[in-house]
N, C-alpha and C positions, 0 to 999 in steps of 0.2 A: 504493500500500500504506500510505501514511501519512495517508490522508484518511478521513473518516467521512461516511456518508450519513444524514441525519436525515429520518425519515418520521413524519407525524402520522396517527394513527388517528382521523380526524374522526368525531365523533358516536358513536364506538364501533361503527361499521358496516363498518370496513375490515380486519377480522381476516384475511380470506383473502389480501388483498394484502400485509399485514404479514408473514404467514407465508411467502409466496412470496419476498419481499425478504430475509427472514432466511436462507433457503436460498441465495440468490444472493450476499449480501454478508457473511454470518456475523458475526464480531465487529467488522466495520467499519460495522455498522448500529446506529443509535440509534433506538429506537422510542418516540415520545412517545405514551403511553397515558393522558394526563391526562383524555381523554374516553372512555376504555375501561378502567375500573378492573378489570373482570373478566378481561381478557386477561393471563395470567400469563407470566412469563419462561420461556424454553425452554433456558437454559444455553448458547445459541449466540450470541445478540445481546444488546445492552444494552436493557433496558426500564425505563421509569419511569412512575408514575401519580400520581394525586392523590386522597387520601381525602376532602377537604372538598368536592370537586365532586359527590360521590355521597352523603355522609353528614353528619350534623349535628355535625361536629367542627371545631375552629378551625385545625387544621394537620395536617400529616402526609402522607407519601407512602411508597411502596415502590420500591426500586431492585433490579432483577434483573440480575445480571451474568453474563457468559459464564464457563463453567467454566475454572478456572485463572487468572482475572483477578487473584487475590491481593489483592482490595480488602477492607480491614477496616472493619467498621461503626463509626459514630461512638460515642464514649464519653460524650458529653454530650447531654442532652435539651433540646429547645427550651423556653425560658422566656418568649419574647416573643409573647404572644397575649392576646386578650380573648375572652370567651364571651357577653357580654350580647346580642349580635345573634342568637345561636342561641336564647336564651331567648325573646326577643321573637318570633322566627319560630314557636316552639312555641305561643306565646300567640295567634298569628294576626296579629301586628303587624309584618309583614315590612317595610313601608315605614318604620316608626319605627326598625327595626334596621339599615336600610341605611347610615346614616352611621357606625354602629359597625362594620359590616362593612368599610367603607372604611378605618376606623382600624386594623382587624386586618390589612388588606392592607398598610398603610404600615409595620406592624411587621415584615413579612417582609423579610429582607435576604439577602445571598449567603453568609452563614455556613453551613457544613455542620454540622448537628447531627442527632440522632435526633428522631423526632416527640415531642411532649410526652407526659408520663406520663398526662395527662388524656385525650388522644386515644387513646393506646394502650389504656387501660382501656375506653373506649367501643367501640373497634373490636373488642376481644376478645369482646364480648357480642353481636355481630351474627349473626343466622342468614342467612348469605350465600345459601344455596340458596333460601330463601323470598324474599329480596330479588330474586334473578334472576327467579323466577316472576312476581312482581308487575310488574316492569318490562316483561317480555315481553308479559304480558296487556294492560297499558295501551298499549303500543306497537301491538299488533295492533288494539285497539279504535279507536285514532285513525286508523290506516292504512285500516281498513275504511270509516270515514266520510269521510276526507280524501284518500285516495290518488288519486282521479280528478282532483282539482284541484291536486295537488302537482307543482310544476315540478322538484323535486329527484329525480333518477332513480335514485339508488343506495340504494333503500329496503328491500331485502331484508335482514332481520335474519340469516337463514341461519347460525344458531349463535352469533351475536354477542349481547351484552347492551348495548343502546344507552344513552347518557346521556340522550337526549331524543328527541322526534319532530321532525325538521327539516322544517318546513312552509315551502316556498318559494313565494311568491305570484307571480302573473303580472303584475298591474297595481298593486294597492294596496301601499303601503309598510307595513313592520312597525309603524312608529310610529302610523300611521292606525288600524290594527287594535287596537293596544294601548289606544288612547284609548277604544275601544268596549267593552273588556272591564272588568268590574267586579271589583276585588279579586283578579285573577289576575296574579301576578308572572311576567313572561316576560323573561328577560335579553336584553341586546343584545350580540351578538358582533361584535368587530372594528369597532367604531364609527369608529376612527381611519382605516380604509380609505376611508371616504366623503369624508374631508377631504384626500385626496391631490390635489395640484394638477397633478402630472405626468400626461401623457397615458397612455392604456392602462388596464389593470386593470379593464376593463369587467365581466368575469365576477365578479371579486372585489367590486367596488362594488355590483353587482346583488344578490349574496348578502348583503352587509352591510346593504343598505337594505331587503330584502324577506324576509329569513329570520325565521321565528318558531320558536325552539327550545322547543317545547311540553313542559312538565314531565310525566314519566311515572314518577316515583320511587315508592318503597314507601309513602309517606304516602297514596297515592291508590288507587282501585279503577277497574275499567272503567266503572262507573256514573258516577264523577266525570269520566271522559273524555267 
């Protein structure tokens, strides 16, 4: 009764499992929805997400708490952030902005604050319904073209709003494919897993080496896919 279970909604495709676990573990469940922004809290379990993984903001997240948790929101807004990397990305200079993105990452610490007023203003102007539609249309377009070669088998969106299209390759590494792509920025997830010297972790290492999390966000259309 004094322990918590942490579950990650990977790629935003595990809403069903997350909901099932919430029924089972109730307020002892912590749901990491940093890859599942559109999964909202249910008043039963703890949910948290990430604004900047889905939208062009420098910081911010939402925490959904169980009813009766008695948790008061922070009274101070975050002041430790930079925005230049976001501007460079809008200008099409993603690679130039990457060092600044890393700088912004370094500014994050463990202090609990509210999101910055800058991010709050941007988040309040988003048409979330339209964003969902665009993501799902892009996801479907990629799955239609790549589903037959994709080794990742949990691909049904089934009411979810995914963060990306997780393309897992059979033979080629993700790095080899990235070198062939021109001006398409595809992130690397869990790169540190490939450097583990201990035995085991074969499944995890395979995913870290061969996964291409293809972008499907609202900046793009199915024709871009």
